[in-house]
mmCIF entry with sequence, helices, sheets and N, C-alpha, C, O atoms, coordinates in Angstrom:
data_MODEL
# 
_entry.id   MODEL 
# 
_entity.id                         1 
_entity.type                       polymer 
_entity.pdbx_number_of_molecules   1 
# 
_entity_poly.entity_id                      1 
_entity_poly.type                           'polypeptide(L)' 
_entity_poly.nstd_linkage                   no 
_entity_poly.nstd_monomer                   no 
_entity_poly.pdbx_seq_one_letter_code       MPRAAMPFAVEVPDEELDNWQRCEIKKGLEEMRTGKLVDHADVVNHWSARK 
_entity_poly.pdbx_seq_one_letter_code_can   MPRAAMPFAVEVPDEELDNWQRCEIKKGLEEMRTGKLVDHADVVNHWSARK 
_entity_poly.pdbx_strand_id                 A 
# 
loop_
_entity_poly_seq.entity_id 
_entity_poly_seq.num 
_entity_poly_seq.mon_id 
_entity_poly_seq.hetero 
1 1  MET n 
1 2  PRO n 
1 3  ARG n 
1 4  ALA n 
1 5  ALA n 
1 6  MET n 
1 7  PRO n 
1 8  PHE n 
1 9  ALA n 
1 10 VAL n 
1 11 GLU n 
1 12 VAL n 
1 13 PRO n 
1 14 ASP n 
1 15 GLU n 
1 16 GLU n 
1 17 LEU n 
1 18 ASP n 
1 19 ASN n 
1 20 TRP n 
1 21 GLN n 
1 22 ARG n 
1 23 CYS n 
1 24 GLU n 
1 25 ILE n 
1 26 LYS n 
1 27 LYS n 
1 28 GLY n 
1 29 LEU n 
1 30 GLU n 
1 31 GLU n 
1 32 MET n 
1 33 ARG n 
1 34 THR n 
1 35 GLY n 
1 36 LYS n 
1 37 LEU n 
1 38 VAL n 
1 39 ASP n 
1 40 HIS n 
1 41 ALA n 
1 42 ASP n 
1 43 VAL n 
1 44 VAL n 
1 45 ASN n 
1 46 HIS n 
1 47 TRP n 
1 48 SER n 
1 49 ALA n 
1 50 ARG n 
1 51 LYS n 
# 
_struct_asym.id          A 
_struct_asym.entity_id   1 
# 
loop_
_struct_conf.conf_type_id 
_struct_conf.id 
_struct_conf.pdbx_PDB_helix_id 
_struct_conf.beg_label_comp_id 
_struct_conf.beg_label_asym_id 
_struct_conf.beg_label_seq_id 
_struct_conf.pdbx_beg_PDB_ins_code 
_struct_conf.end_label_comp_id 
_struct_conf.end_label_asym_id 
_struct_conf.end_label_seq_id 
_struct_conf.pdbx_end_PDB_ins_code 
_struct_conf.beg_auth_comp_id 
_struct_conf.beg_auth_asym_id 
_struct_conf.beg_auth_seq_id 
_struct_conf.end_auth_comp_id 
_struct_conf.end_auth_asym_id 
_struct_conf.end_auth_seq_id 
_struct_conf.pdbx_PDB_helix_class 
_struct_conf.details 
_struct_conf.pdbx_PDB_helix_length 
HELX_P HELX_P1 AA1 GLU A 15 ? ARG A 33 ? GLU A 15 ARG A 33 1 ? 19 
HELX_P HELX_P2 AA2 HIS A 40 ? ALA A 49 ? HIS A 40 ALA A 49 1 ? 10 
# 
_struct_conf_type.id          HELX_P 
_struct_conf_type.criteria    ? 
_struct_conf_type.reference   ? 
# 
loop_
_atom_site.group_PDB 
_atom_site.id 
_atom_site.type_symbol 
_atom_site.label_atom_id 
_atom_site.label_alt_id 
_atom_site.label_comp_id 
_atom_site.label_asym_id 
_atom_site.label_entity_id 
_atom_site.label_seq_id 
_atom_site.pdbx_PDB_ins_code 
_atom_site.Cartn_x 
_atom_site.Cartn_y 
_atom_site.Cartn_z 
_atom_site.occupancy 
_atom_site.B_iso_or_equiv 
_atom_site.pdbx_formal_charge 
_atom_site.auth_seq_id 
_atom_site.auth_comp_id 
_atom_site.auth_asym_id 
_atom_site.auth_atom_id 
_atom_site.pdbx_PDB_model_num 
ATOM 1   N N  . MET A 1 1  ? 0.845   -1.171 0.000  1.00 0.00 ? 1  MET A N  1 
ATOM 2   C CA . MET A 1 1  ? 0.000   0.000  0.000  1.00 0.00 ? 1  MET A CA 1 
ATOM 3   C C  . MET A 1 1  ? 0.896   1.242  0.000  1.00 0.00 ? 1  MET A C  1 
ATOM 4   O O  . MET A 1 1  ? 1.826   1.320  0.803  1.00 0.00 ? 1  MET A O  1 
ATOM 5   N N  . PRO A 1 2  ? 0.636   2.223  -0.890 1.00 0.00 ? 2  PRO A N  1 
ATOM 6   C CA . PRO A 1 2  ? 1.468   3.434  -0.935 1.00 0.00 ? 2  PRO A CA 1 
ATOM 7   C C  . PRO A 1 2  ? 1.219   4.318  0.284  1.00 0.00 ? 2  PRO A C  1 
ATOM 8   O O  . PRO A 1 2  ? 0.113   4.376  0.822  1.00 0.00 ? 2  PRO A O  1 
ATOM 9   N N  . ARG A 1 3  ? 2.264   4.992  0.692  1.00 0.00 ? 3  ARG A N  1 
ATOM 10  C CA . ARG A 1 3  ? 2.156   5.893  1.839  1.00 0.00 ? 3  ARG A CA 1 
ATOM 11  C C  . ARG A 1 3  ? 1.595   7.241  1.380  1.00 0.00 ? 3  ARG A C  1 
ATOM 12  O O  . ARG A 1 3  ? 1.974   7.757  0.329  1.00 0.00 ? 3  ARG A O  1 
ATOM 13  N N  . ALA A 1 4  ? 0.704   7.790  2.167  1.00 0.00 ? 4  ALA A N  1 
ATOM 14  C CA . ALA A 1 4  ? 0.151   9.109  1.868  1.00 0.00 ? 4  ALA A CA 1 
ATOM 15  C C  . ALA A 1 4  ? 1.105   10.173 2.397  1.00 0.00 ? 4  ALA A C  1 
ATOM 16  O O  . ALA A 1 4  ? 1.743   9.986  3.433  1.00 0.00 ? 4  ALA A O  1 
ATOM 17  N N  . ALA A 1 5  ? 1.198   11.275 1.689  1.00 0.00 ? 5  ALA A N  1 
ATOM 18  C CA . ALA A 1 5  ? 2.063   12.375 2.115  1.00 0.00 ? 5  ALA A CA 1 
ATOM 19  C C  . ALA A 1 5  ? 1.245   13.652 2.239  1.00 0.00 ? 5  ALA A C  1 
ATOM 20  O O  . ALA A 1 5  ? 0.271   13.859 1.516  1.00 0.00 ? 5  ALA A O  1 
ATOM 21  N N  . MET A 1 6  ? 1.654   14.488 3.154  1.00 0.00 ? 6  MET A N  1 
ATOM 22  C CA . MET A 1 6  ? 0.998   15.790 3.307  1.00 0.00 ? 6  MET A CA 1 
ATOM 23  C C  . MET A 1 6  ? 1.566   16.731 2.255  1.00 0.00 ? 6  MET A C  1 
ATOM 24  O O  . MET A 1 6  ? 2.748   16.652 1.921  1.00 0.00 ? 6  MET A O  1 
ATOM 25  N N  . PRO A 1 7  ? 0.721   17.628 1.729  1.00 0.00 ? 7  PRO A N  1 
ATOM 26  C CA . PRO A 1 7  ? 1.205   18.558 0.695  1.00 0.00 ? 7  PRO A CA 1 
ATOM 27  C C  . PRO A 1 7  ? 1.971   19.749 1.270  1.00 0.00 ? 7  PRO A C  1 
ATOM 28  O O  . PRO A 1 7  ? 2.194   20.735 0.569  1.00 0.00 ? 7  PRO A O  1 
ATOM 29  N N  . PHE A 1 8  ? 2.373   19.667 2.534  1.00 0.00 ? 8  PHE A N  1 
ATOM 30  C CA . PHE A 1 8  ? 3.125   20.735 3.167  1.00 0.00 ? 8  PHE A CA 1 
ATOM 31  C C  . PHE A 1 8  ? 4.050   20.136 4.214  1.00 0.00 ? 8  PHE A C  1 
ATOM 32  O O  . PHE A 1 8  ? 3.842   19.012 4.671  1.00 0.00 ? 8  PHE A O  1 
ATOM 33  N N  . ALA A 1 9  ? 5.049   20.879 4.580  1.00 0.00 ? 9  ALA A N  1 
ATOM 34  C CA . ALA A 1 9  ? 5.995   20.403 5.585  1.00 0.00 ? 9  ALA A CA 1 
ATOM 35  C C  . ALA A 1 9  ? 5.408   20.594 6.982  1.00 0.00 ? 9  ALA A C  1 
ATOM 36  O O  . ALA A 1 9  ? 4.786   21.620 7.259  1.00 0.00 ? 9  ALA A O  1 
ATOM 37  N N  . VAL A 1 10 ? 5.599   19.640 7.834  1.00 0.00 ? 10 VAL A N  1 
ATOM 38  C CA . VAL A 1 10 ? 5.172   19.745 9.225  1.00 0.00 ? 10 VAL A CA 1 
ATOM 39  C C  . VAL A 1 10 ? 6.415   19.971 10.066 1.00 0.00 ? 10 VAL A C  1 
ATOM 40  O O  . VAL A 1 10 ? 7.331   19.150 10.092 1.00 0.00 ? 10 VAL A O  1 
ATOM 41  N N  . GLU A 1 11 ? 6.422   21.106 10.752 1.00 0.00 ? 11 GLU A N  1 
ATOM 42  C CA . GLU A 1 11 ? 7.582   21.442 11.556 1.00 0.00 ? 11 GLU A CA 1 
ATOM 43  C C  . GLU A 1 11 ? 7.164   21.647 13.006 1.00 0.00 ? 11 GLU A C  1 
ATOM 44  O O  . GLU A 1 11 ? 6.104   22.206 13.284 1.00 0.00 ? 11 GLU A O  1 
ATOM 45  N N  . VAL A 1 12 ? 7.986   21.200 13.902 1.00 0.00 ? 12 VAL A N  1 
ATOM 46  C CA . VAL A 1 12 ? 7.750   21.406 15.321 1.00 0.00 ? 12 VAL A CA 1 
ATOM 47  C C  . VAL A 1 12 ? 8.498   22.670 15.719 1.00 0.00 ? 12 VAL A C  1 
ATOM 48  O O  . VAL A 1 12 ? 9.699   22.782 15.473 1.00 0.00 ? 12 VAL A O  1 
ATOM 49  N N  . PRO A 1 13 ? 7.783   23.645 16.346 1.00 0.00 ? 13 PRO A N  1 
ATOM 50  C CA . PRO A 1 13 ? 8.481   24.879 16.711 1.00 0.00 ? 13 PRO A CA 1 
ATOM 51  C C  . PRO A 1 13 ? 9.567   24.620 17.746 1.00 0.00 ? 13 PRO A C  1 
ATOM 52  O O  . PRO A 1 13 ? 9.471   23.712 18.572 1.00 0.00 ? 13 PRO A O  1 
ATOM 53  N N  . ASP A 1 14 ? 10.603  25.449 17.673 1.00 0.00 ? 14 ASP A N  1 
ATOM 54  C CA . ASP A 1 14 ? 11.659  25.286 18.658 1.00 0.00 ? 14 ASP A CA 1 
ATOM 55  C C  . ASP A 1 14 ? 11.166  25.754 20.030 1.00 0.00 ? 14 ASP A C  1 
ATOM 56  O O  . ASP A 1 14 ? 10.123  26.400 20.133 1.00 0.00 ? 14 ASP A O  1 
ATOM 57  N N  . GLU A 1 15 ? 11.897  25.435 21.046 1.00 0.00 ? 15 GLU A N  1 
ATOM 58  C CA . GLU A 1 15 ? 11.469  25.699 22.416 1.00 0.00 ? 15 GLU A CA 1 
ATOM 59  C C  . GLU A 1 15 ? 11.288  27.196 22.689 1.00 0.00 ? 15 GLU A C  1 
ATOM 60  O O  . GLU A 1 15 ? 10.356  27.587 23.392 1.00 0.00 ? 15 GLU A O  1 
ATOM 61  N N  . GLU A 1 16 ? 12.161  28.022 22.146 1.00 0.00 ? 16 GLU A N  1 
ATOM 62  C CA . GLU A 1 16 ? 12.055  29.469 22.377 1.00 0.00 ? 16 GLU A CA 1 
ATOM 63  C C  . GLU A 1 16 ? 10.762  30.022 21.780 1.00 0.00 ? 16 GLU A C  1 
ATOM 64  O O  . GLU A 1 16 ? 10.065  30.800 22.431 1.00 0.00 ? 16 GLU A O  1 
ATOM 65  N N  . LEU A 1 17 ? 10.438  29.630 20.555 1.00 0.00 ? 17 LEU A N  1 
ATOM 66  C CA . LEU A 1 17 ? 9.205   30.076 19.917 1.00 0.00 ? 17 LEU A CA 1 
ATOM 67  C C  . LEU A 1 17 ? 7.994   29.562 20.682 1.00 0.00 ? 17 LEU A C  1 
ATOM 68  O O  . LEU A 1 17 ? 7.038   30.309 20.893 1.00 0.00 ? 17 LEU A O  1 
ATOM 69  N N  . ASP A 1 18 ? 8.017   28.313 21.097 1.00 0.00 ? 18 ASP A N  1 
ATOM 70  C CA . ASP A 1 18 ? 6.917   27.728 21.846 1.00 0.00 ? 18 ASP A CA 1 
ATOM 71  C C  . ASP A 1 18 ? 6.698   28.490 23.151 1.00 0.00 ? 18 ASP A C  1 
ATOM 72  O O  . ASP A 1 18 ? 5.560   28.792 23.509 1.00 0.00 ? 18 ASP A O  1 
ATOM 73  N N  . ASN A 1 19 ? 7.770   28.799 23.857 1.00 0.00 ? 19 ASN A N  1 
ATOM 74  C CA . ASN A 1 19 ? 7.665   29.549 25.112 1.00 0.00 ? 19 ASN A CA 1 
ATOM 75  C C  . ASN A 1 19 ? 7.103   30.948 24.875 1.00 0.00 ? 19 ASN A C  1 
ATOM 76  O O  . ASN A 1 19 ? 6.275   31.422 25.654 1.00 0.00 ? 19 ASN A O  1 
ATOM 77  N N  . TRP A 1 20 ? 7.545   31.611 23.808 1.00 0.00 ? 20 TRP A N  1 
ATOM 78  C CA . TRP A 1 20 ? 7.057   32.940 23.483 1.00 0.00 ? 20 TRP A CA 1 
ATOM 79  C C  . TRP A 1 20 ? 5.558   32.901 23.173 1.00 0.00 ? 20 TRP A C  1 
ATOM 80  O O  . TRP A 1 20 ? 4.805   33.751 23.649 1.00 0.00 ? 20 TRP A O  1 
ATOM 81  N N  . GLN A 1 21 ? 5.126   31.921 22.382 1.00 0.00 ? 21 GLN A N  1 
ATOM 82  C CA . GLN A 1 21 ? 3.710   31.804 22.039 1.00 0.00 ? 21 GLN A CA 1 
ATOM 83  C C  . GLN A 1 21 ? 2.869   31.572 23.294 1.00 0.00 ? 21 GLN A C  1 
ATOM 84  O O  . GLN A 1 21 ? 1.812   32.183 23.453 1.00 0.00 ? 21 GLN A O  1 
ATOM 85  N N  . ARG A 1 22 ? 3.324   30.706 24.171 1.00 0.00 ? 22 ARG A N  1 
ATOM 86  C CA . ARG A 1 22 ? 2.586   30.440 25.412 1.00 0.00 ? 22 ARG A CA 1 
ATOM 87  C C  . ARG A 1 22 ? 2.493   31.702 26.275 1.00 0.00 ? 22 ARG A C  1 
ATOM 88  O O  . ARG A 1 22 ? 1.448   31.975 26.864 1.00 0.00 ? 22 ARG A O  1 
ATOM 89  N N  . CYS A 1 23 ? 3.568   32.458 26.349 1.00 0.00 ? 23 CYS A N  1 
ATOM 90  C CA . CYS A 1 23 ? 3.587   33.693 27.129 1.00 0.00 ? 23 CYS A CA 1 
ATOM 91  C C  . CYS A 1 23 ? 2.598   34.704 26.543 1.00 0.00 ? 23 CYS A C  1 
ATOM 92  O O  . CYS A 1 23 ? 1.860   35.345 27.291 1.00 0.00 ? 23 CYS A O  1 
ATOM 93  N N  . GLU A 1 24 ? 2.575   34.852 25.230 1.00 0.00 ? 24 GLU A N  1 
ATOM 94  C CA . GLU A 1 24 ? 1.660   35.791 24.588 1.00 0.00 ? 24 GLU A CA 1 
ATOM 95  C C  . GLU A 1 24 ? 0.203   35.386 24.801 1.00 0.00 ? 24 GLU A C  1 
ATOM 96  O O  . GLU A 1 24 ? -0.653  36.245 25.010 1.00 0.00 ? 24 GLU A O  1 
ATOM 97  N N  . ILE A 1 25 ? -0.078  34.104 24.750 1.00 0.00 ? 25 ILE A N  1 
ATOM 98  C CA . ILE A 1 25 ? -1.439  33.628 25.002 1.00 0.00 ? 25 ILE A CA 1 
ATOM 99  C C  . ILE A 1 25 ? -1.848  33.939 26.442 1.00 0.00 ? 25 ILE A C  1 
ATOM 100 O O  . ILE A 1 25 ? -2.967  34.387 26.692 1.00 0.00 ? 25 ILE A O  1 
ATOM 101 N N  . LYS A 1 26 ? -0.946  33.701 27.377 1.00 0.00 ? 26 LYS A N  1 
ATOM 102 C CA . LYS A 1 26 ? -1.246  34.002 28.787 1.00 0.00 ? 26 LYS A CA 1 
ATOM 103 C C  . LYS A 1 26 ? -1.501  35.493 28.979 1.00 0.00 ? 26 LYS A C  1 
ATOM 104 O O  . LYS A 1 26 ? -2.427  35.875 29.695 1.00 0.00 ? 26 LYS A O  1 
ATOM 105 N N  . LYS A 1 27 ? -0.680  36.345 28.340 1.00 0.00 ? 27 LYS A N  1 
ATOM 106 C CA . LYS A 1 27 ? -0.888  37.789 28.462 1.00 0.00 ? 27 LYS A CA 1 
ATOM 107 C C  . LYS A 1 27 ? -2.235  38.196 27.884 1.00 0.00 ? 27 LYS A C  1 
ATOM 108 O O  . LYS A 1 27 ? -2.942  39.012 28.474 1.00 0.00 ? 27 LYS A O  1 
ATOM 109 N N  . GLY A 1 28 ? -2.591  37.639 26.744 1.00 0.00 ? 28 GLY A N  1 
ATOM 110 C CA . GLY A 1 28 ? -3.873  37.954 26.126 1.00 0.00 ? 28 GLY A CA 1 
ATOM 111 C C  . GLY A 1 28 ? -5.046  37.530 26.985 1.00 0.00 ? 28 GLY A C  1 
ATOM 112 O O  . GLY A 1 28 ? -6.030  38.259 27.104 1.00 0.00 ? 28 GLY A O  1 
ATOM 113 N N  . LEU A 1 29 ? -4.945  36.353 27.583 1.00 0.00 ? 29 LEU A N  1 
ATOM 114 C CA . LEU A 1 29 ? -6.020  35.884 28.460 1.00 0.00 ? 29 LEU A CA 1 
ATOM 115 C C  . LEU A 1 29 ? -6.152  36.784 29.683 1.00 0.00 ? 29 LEU A C  1 
ATOM 116 O O  . LEU A 1 29 ? -7.265  37.079 30.118 1.00 0.00 ? 29 LEU A O  1 
ATOM 117 N N  . GLU A 1 30 ? -5.029  37.220 30.240 1.00 0.00 ? 30 GLU A N  1 
ATOM 118 C CA . GLU A 1 30 ? -5.067  38.111 31.395 1.00 0.00 ? 30 GLU A CA 1 
ATOM 119 C C  . GLU A 1 30 ? -5.683  39.454 31.015 1.00 0.00 ? 30 GLU A C  1 
ATOM 120 O O  . GLU A 1 30 ? -6.475  40.008 31.777 1.00 0.00 ? 30 GLU A O  1 
ATOM 121 N N  . GLU A 1 31 ? -5.328  39.981 29.847 1.00 0.00 ? 31 GLU A N  1 
ATOM 122 C CA . GLU A 1 31 ? -5.925  41.234 29.383 1.00 0.00 ? 31 GLU A CA 1 
ATOM 123 C C  . GLU A 1 31 ? -7.437  41.073 29.219 1.00 0.00 ? 31 GLU A C  1 
ATOM 124 O O  . GLU A 1 31 ? -8.202  41.970 29.572 1.00 0.00 ? 31 GLU A O  1 
ATOM 125 N N  . MET A 1 32 ? -7.856  39.952 28.694 1.00 0.00 ? 32 MET A N  1 
ATOM 126 C CA . MET A 1 32 ? -9.280  39.698 28.511 1.00 0.00 ? 32 MET A CA 1 
ATOM 127 C C  . MET A 1 32 ? -9.990  39.654 29.864 1.00 0.00 ? 32 MET A C  1 
ATOM 128 O O  . MET A 1 32 ? -11.064 40.233 30.025 1.00 0.00 ? 32 MET A O  1 
ATOM 129 N N  . ARG A 1 33 ? -9.395  38.972 30.825 1.00 0.00 ? 33 ARG A N  1 
ATOM 130 C CA . ARG A 1 33 ? -9.998  38.850 32.161 1.00 0.00 ? 33 ARG A CA 1 
ATOM 131 C C  . ARG A 1 33 ? -10.110 40.199 32.868 1.00 0.00 ? 33 ARG A C  1 
ATOM 132 O O  . ARG A 1 33 ? -11.059 40.426 33.618 1.00 0.00 ? 33 ARG A O  1 
ATOM 133 N N  . THR A 1 34 ? -9.156  41.090 32.638 1.00 0.00 ? 34 THR A N  1 
ATOM 134 C CA . THR A 1 34 ? -9.163  42.378 33.328 1.00 0.00 ? 34 THR A CA 1 
ATOM 135 C C  . THR A 1 34 ? -9.860  43.468 32.525 1.00 0.00 ? 34 THR A C  1 
ATOM 136 O O  . THR A 1 34 ? -9.866  44.628 32.937 1.00 0.00 ? 34 THR A O  1 
ATOM 137 N N  . GLY A 1 35 ? -10.445 43.114 31.392 1.00 0.00 ? 35 GLY A N  1 
ATOM 138 C CA . GLY A 1 35 ? -11.211 44.075 30.606 1.00 0.00 ? 35 GLY A CA 1 
ATOM 139 C C  . GLY A 1 35 ? -10.389 45.019 29.772 1.00 0.00 ? 35 GLY A C  1 
ATOM 140 O O  . GLY A 1 35 ? -10.899 46.056 29.349 1.00 0.00 ? 35 GLY A O  1 
ATOM 141 N N  . LYS A 1 36 ? -9.127  44.702 29.514 1.00 0.00 ? 36 LYS A N  1 
ATOM 142 C CA . LYS A 1 36 ? -8.266  45.593 28.742 1.00 0.00 ? 36 LYS A CA 1 
ATOM 143 C C  . LYS A 1 36 ? -8.444  45.431 27.231 1.00 0.00 ? 36 LYS A C  1 
ATOM 144 O O  . LYS A 1 36 ? -7.988  46.281 26.466 1.00 0.00 ? 36 LYS A O  1 
ATOM 145 N N  . LEU A 1 37 ? -9.083  44.384 26.802 1.00 0.00 ? 37 LEU A N  1 
ATOM 146 C CA . LEU A 1 37 ? -9.265  44.165 25.377 1.00 0.00 ? 37 LEU A CA 1 
ATOM 147 C C  . LEU A 1 37 ? -10.509 44.889 24.876 1.00 0.00 ? 37 LEU A C  1 
ATOM 148 O O  . LEU A 1 37 ? -11.471 45.087 25.617 1.00 0.00 ? 37 LEU A O  1 
ATOM 149 N N  . VAL A 1 38 ? -10.470 45.276 23.615 1.00 0.00 ? 38 VAL A N  1 
ATOM 150 C CA . VAL A 1 38 ? -11.605 45.936 22.984 1.00 0.00 ? 38 VAL A CA 1 
ATOM 151 C C  . VAL A 1 38 ? -12.369 44.889 22.188 1.00 0.00 ? 38 VAL A C  1 
ATOM 152 O O  . VAL A 1 38 ? -11.777 44.097 21.455 1.00 0.00 ? 38 VAL A O  1 
ATOM 153 N N  . ASP A 1 39 ? -13.677 44.892 22.337 1.00 0.00 ? 39 ASP A N  1 
ATOM 154 C CA . ASP A 1 39 ? -14.518 43.945 21.619 1.00 0.00 ? 39 ASP A CA 1 
ATOM 155 C C  . ASP A 1 39 ? -14.450 44.220 20.114 1.00 0.00 ? 39 ASP A C  1 
ATOM 156 O O  . ASP A 1 39 ? -14.438 45.378 19.696 1.00 0.00 ? 39 ASP A O  1 
ATOM 157 N N  . HIS A 1 40 ? -14.407 43.179 19.315 1.00 0.00 ? 40 HIS A N  1 
ATOM 158 C CA . HIS A 1 40 ? -14.320 43.315 17.862 1.00 0.00 ? 40 HIS A CA 1 
ATOM 159 C C  . HIS A 1 40 ? -15.478 44.138 17.313 1.00 0.00 ? 40 HIS A C  1 
ATOM 160 O O  . HIS A 1 40 ? -15.274 44.970 16.429 1.00 0.00 ? 40 HIS A O  1 
ATOM 161 N N  . ALA A 1 41 ? -16.687 43.923 17.818 1.00 0.00 ? 41 ALA A N  1 
ATOM 162 C CA . ALA A 1 41 ? -17.857 44.674 17.342 1.00 0.00 ? 41 ALA A CA 1 
ATOM 163 C C  . ALA A 1 41 ? -17.673 46.170 17.594 1.00 0.00 ? 41 ALA A C  1 
ATOM 164 O O  . ALA A 1 41 ? -18.096 46.987 16.775 1.00 0.00 ? 41 ALA A O  1 
ATOM 165 N N  . ASP A 1 42 ? -17.055 46.537 18.704 1.00 0.00 ? 42 ASP A N  1 
ATOM 166 C CA . ASP A 1 42 ? -16.811 47.952 18.986 1.00 0.00 ? 42 ASP A CA 1 
ATOM 167 C C  . ASP A 1 42 ? -15.831 48.552 17.975 1.00 0.00 ? 42 ASP A C  1 
ATOM 168 O O  . ASP A 1 42 ? -16.004 49.693 17.546 1.00 0.00 ? 42 ASP A O  1 
ATOM 169 N N  . VAL A 1 43 ? -14.830 47.807 17.606 1.00 0.00 ? 43 VAL A N  1 
ATOM 170 C CA . VAL A 1 43 ? -13.865 48.284 16.599 1.00 0.00 ? 43 VAL A CA 1 
ATOM 171 C C  . VAL A 1 43 ? -14.557 48.469 15.260 1.00 0.00 ? 43 VAL A C  1 
ATOM 172 O O  . VAL A 1 43 ? -14.364 49.489 14.599 1.00 0.00 ? 43 VAL A O  1 
ATOM 173 N N  . VAL A 1 44 ? -15.359 47.498 14.855 1.00 0.00 ? 44 VAL A N  1 
ATOM 174 C CA . VAL A 1 44 ? -16.079 47.590 13.577 1.00 0.00 ? 44 VAL A CA 1 
ATOM 175 C C  . VAL A 1 44 ? -17.006 48.803 13.595 1.00 0.00 ? 44 VAL A C  1 
ATOM 176 O O  . VAL A 1 44 ? -17.042 49.571 12.634 1.00 0.00 ? 44 VAL A O  1 
ATOM 177 N N  . ASN A 1 45 ? -17.748 48.978 14.676 1.00 0.00 ? 45 ASN A N  1 
ATOM 178 C CA . ASN A 1 45 ? -18.663 50.123 14.767 1.00 0.00 ? 45 ASN A CA 1 
ATOM 179 C C  . ASN A 1 45 ? -17.914 51.440 14.723 1.00 0.00 ? 45 ASN A C  1 
ATOM 180 O O  . ASN A 1 45 ? -18.362 52.384 14.073 1.00 0.00 ? 45 ASN A O  1 
ATOM 181 N N  . HIS A 1 46 ? -16.784 51.518 15.401 1.00 0.00 ? 46 HIS A N  1 
ATOM 182 C CA . HIS A 1 46 ? -15.980 52.741 15.407 1.00 0.00 ? 46 HIS A CA 1 
ATOM 183 C C  . HIS A 1 46 ? -15.543 53.114 13.989 1.00 0.00 ? 46 HIS A C  1 
ATOM 184 O O  . HIS A 1 46 ? -15.711 54.257 13.565 1.00 0.00 ? 46 HIS A O  1 
ATOM 185 N N  . TRP A 1 47 ? -14.986 52.151 13.263 1.00 0.00 ? 47 TRP A N  1 
ATOM 186 C CA . TRP A 1 47 ? -14.476 52.430 11.927 1.00 0.00 ? 47 TRP A CA 1 
ATOM 187 C C  . TRP A 1 47 ? -15.592 52.620 10.911 1.00 0.00 ? 47 TRP A C  1 
ATOM 188 O O  . TRP A 1 47 ? -15.421 53.361 9.943  1.00 0.00 ? 47 TRP A O  1 
ATOM 189 N N  . SER A 1 48 ? -16.727 51.966 11.112 1.00 0.00 ? 48 SER A N  1 
ATOM 190 C CA . SER A 1 48 ? -17.860 52.146 10.204 1.00 0.00 ? 48 SER A CA 1 
ATOM 191 C C  . SER A 1 48 ? -18.440 53.553 10.349 1.00 0.00 ? 48 SER A C  1 
ATOM 192 O O  . SER A 1 48 ? -18.899 54.137 9.368  1.00 0.00 ? 48 SER A O  1 
ATOM 193 N N  . ALA A 1 49 ? -18.421 54.094 11.556 1.00 0.00 ? 49 ALA A N  1 
ATOM 194 C CA . ALA A 1 49 ? -18.976 55.416 11.817 1.00 0.00 ? 49 ALA A CA 1 
ATOM 195 C C  . ALA A 1 49 ? -18.121 56.522 11.212 1.00 0.00 ? 49 ALA A C  1 
ATOM 196 O O  . ALA A 1 49 ? -18.595 57.650 11.073 1.00 0.00 ? 49 ALA A O  1 
ATOM 197 N N  . ARG A 1 50 ? -16.906 56.239 10.857 1.00 0.00 ? 50 ARG A N  1 
ATOM 198 C CA . ARG A 1 50 ? -15.986 57.260 10.326 1.00 0.00 ? 50 ARG A CA 1 
ATOM 199 C C  . ARG A 1 50 ? -16.214 57.554 8.858  1.00 0.00 ? 50 ARG A C  1 
ATOM 200 O O  . ARG A 1 50 ? -15.631 58.500 8.327  1.00 0.00 ? 50 ARG A O  1 
ATOM 201 N N  . LYS A 1 51 ? -17.040 56.779 8.190  1.00 0.00 ? 51 LYS A N  1 
ATOM 202 C CA . LYS A 1 51 ? -17.244 56.972 6.739  1.00 0.00 ? 51 LYS A CA 1 
ATOM 203 C C  . LYS A 1 51 ? -17.991 58.253 6.444  1.00 0.00 ? 51 LYS A C  1 
ATOM 204 O O  . LYS A 1 51 ? -18.244 58.566 5.280  1.00 0.00 ? 51 LYS A O  1 
# 
């Protein structure tokens, strides 16, 4: 039976990149919990009103 191949390369991120991504996710979650993030709908409404 022939082996199937993916049409793209699969790479495992290095440890430094993985740590950075995890840190950024944690920061984003903390910002969300403390209300520092702006809701997407508010951004859309703001920019739509500028026309």
